N, C-alpha and C positions, 0 to 999 in steps of 0.2 A: 589861170594856168600859164600866164605869160612868164612868170619866174621859172617854170619848168622848162619852157622853150629856151630861155636865155641860158639856163644851166646846161642844156644840151649843146648849145653853140660854144659855151666856154670850154666844155670838155673836148669838143672837136678841135678847138684851137690848141689845146694842150697836146692832143694826139698829133696834130699836124706838125708841131714844132719838133717832135721826136721821131717822126715817121722815117726820116732819112737814116738816122742812126740805127733804128730797129731793122730796116731793110738790109743794111750792111751786116748786121749781126746774124741774120738768118740766111744770108746768101750762101754760106758755106755748109749749111745743114741739109740742103736738098729740099727745103720746104717748097711745096707746090705753089707757084705764083700765078696760076691761071685766073685768079680773082683780083690781082693787084692792079691799081690804076684808077683813072677816072672812068666812069661808066654811065650809060643812059639806057633806059628801057621803055618799051611800050607794051601794052597788053589789054586784057579785059578783066573785069571784076564783077562779082555779084555782091551787092551791098544790101544788108537787111537793116533797116533804119526804122525809127518810130518815135512817137511823142506820148506823153502822159499828162493829163490835166487832173489836178487834185484840189478839191475844195477843203482846205485845212480846217475851216470853221466848222463844217458839218460832217467831214470825213468822206464825202462822195469822191469817187475816182473814175476816170474814163481814159482808156489808152487805145492806141492803134499802132500798127506797124505794117510795113510792106517791103518787098524785095525788088530791086531794080538792077538791070545790067548797066555797067559804067565803063568808060574808057579809063585807063590808068597809065600814069607816066612816072618815071623816077629818074633822078640825077644824083650821082654820088661819087664818093672816093673811098677806096679801101686799100689796106696794106697789111702784109704779114707782120705780126709782132713777135711770134715765136714759131718754131716748127709746127706746122699744121694749124696754127691759131691766127685768125684775122680780125681786124677791127676796122670799122668804117663809119662814115657819116653820110646820110642821104636825105634828100628832100623829095617828097612825092605829091601827087595830085590825082584825086579821083574825080571824074566829071560825068555827071548824068543829069537827067531832067530833075527838076525839083520834086521832092516828095510832098504830097498833099494829103491831109487828114481832116476828119470832121467836116466833110463837105467843102473842103477848101479853106476853112477858117484857120487851120494850122498848116504851116509849111516848114520844111527843112531844106535848106539850100543844097543843090546837087553838087556844088563845087566844094571839095574838102581837101585843103592843103595840109601837109604834115612835115615834120622834121624828126629824125630819129638816129640813134646810134645802133650799129649792128655788131654783134660778136659772133664769129663763126668758127667752126671746126672743119678743116678740109681733109679729104682722103685722096691722096695723090693717085692711087692705083685706079680709082673710078672717076677721077677728075670731078668730084662732087663735094658739096659743102652743105652742112646744116647750120642754121643760125637762129639766134634770138635777137629780137629788135625791141627797143623801148624808146619812147619819145612822147610827142604831143601832136594832136591834130586840132585844127580850128573848124568848128561847126557852127552853123547859124540856123536858129529856129525862130519862128514868130507866130503869134496868135492874135487874130482880129476878133473883137467883141464889141458889144454895145455897152456904153457906160452912162449911168445916170449922174448928172452933175448936181451939186448942191442946190442949184436953181431949178432942178427937175427937168433940165433939158437932156435929151437922149443924143449922145454923140458917138461917132465911131472912134474906137480906141485900139491901140496895138501894144503888145509887149514883145520885146525881142530878147532872145536867149542866145547870145553870141560869145562863145568862150573857147579857150584852149582846154582840151581834155587829155588825160594820159592815154597812151596806146601801148599795147604789147602785141608781139607777133612771133610766130614760129614759122620757119620756112626752110626750103631747100633749093639748091642750085646745082646745075650740072653743065660743064663745059662741053659744047657740041660744035666742034670746028671753031669758027670765028665768033660765035655767039654763046651766051649762056641761057639756059631755060630756067625759069623760076616758078615755083608754086609756093603760095604764102597764105596763111590764115591769121587775121588780125582782129583784135577786140579793142574798141574805143569805149572808154568809160563814160557814164552818163554825166550830164550837166544840168543843174537846177537853176530856176529863176523864180523868185517870189514876187507877187504883185497883188494889187487890190482890184477886185471886181465888184462893184456895187456894194461895198462895205464888207465883203467876204475876203478873208485871206486865202489867196490862191497860189498854186505852184505849177509852173510849166517845166516839164522835164524832157530834155532831149535824151531819149533812152540810149542805153548802151548799144553800139552798132557792131555787127559782125561782118567782116569783109573777106571774101575769098578771091585771090588774084592768080592769074596765069600770065606770065610775061616772057618776052624775049629781051635779053640784055646784051649790049655791045660794050666791050671794054676798049678804051683808048690807051694803048701802051705808051708809057712815058720814055 
């Protein structure tokens, strides 16, 4: 999914090149600008993550998942593009302990960076905004197992599933004095990795993850 991440960055560059002209265009319309500018935020998140092991050769499957609390941070930039409409680019990071499954043989890294575009609709009377977010997140999963070599030696082996996966999110923000409060629900799509285990075709899946976030966001006025 690296191409997806690069596409997000390319779109952001196009947006940035035209942001100044867009801001001038809406300055006379009375658009609410409480969400304009560079911003950063901190908060907490609940992350439901999991893995699935599938033996493609005989059809056996085994899966597990769990939910952990995580710290979450975001850094971004947003600007009005029309009256009540906002566009922004942001980078985020969720940080928790590693997720362990199958008695520790499988792990999912607790650090998950992401990059995304946000499109929002602001309501000036309530100083609030609802938005959609789309982008990509980088997740890392690994699975340790015993592999029999052609010479019949038994060795420790490991397969890694480290990929960019698409993310989509729905959220809302409200300006409260000098900060904004944010609630957000995000879904990260699954990522698969095929490998061989003792002659069987196997698949390690980093399952789709659901993340709920609550954050306080501070805007740096330009």
